[in-house]
C-alpha positions, 0 to 999 in steps of 0.5 A, a space after each residue: 607827398 606828405 601832409 607837411 609838404 602840402 602845408 608848406 606850399 599853402 601861402 598865407 593870406 595877406 589881406 582881410 577876408 571879404 564877405 561872400 556878397 562883396 566877392 561875388 559883386 566884384 566878380 559879377 562886375 568884372 564879367 559885366 553883370 550888376 546883380 546885387 547891392 554889394 557892388 552898390 556900396 562898393 562903387 557908391 562914389 562912381 555911381 552917384 558922383 563925388 558931390 553926393 558921395 561926399 555928403 552921404 554914406 550907405 547904411 543899409 541895402 535891403 532887397 525886397 521880394 520883387 528884387 528891388 532895393 530899399 536903400 538907407 542913407 546917412 548924411 555925414 552931417 545932419 545939415 546935409 539931410 535936407 540937401 540929400 532929400 532934394 537929390 533923391 530923384 537924382 540918386 534914384 536915376 543914377 542907381 537905375 542907370 547903373 543897373 540898367 533897369 528900375 531897381 530902386 523902390 525906396 530911399 530913406 534918409 536917416 540922421 
């Protein structure tokens, strides 16, 4: 089999490439493991619910040395910043329930 035959058998990718973290996050979720923050931003609506997901966006997820998350949220409008600050405990509980352990160290809201 020549190289040209091999090249003809290679199919072109139809979707945009994913980051490695997002790929592994989806794979680990399919296997029942929730390991990193990639699946947190991907499943944000399912984790915190539509009410909170509609007024907030995940800007950054940083993992600390003790494997906990520092999460930075940005409200879709500055008017929702106060409402998000009241719901920090609910967001923390939802994320911890999703991971099955105490994974959230800090949630920061940036306008």
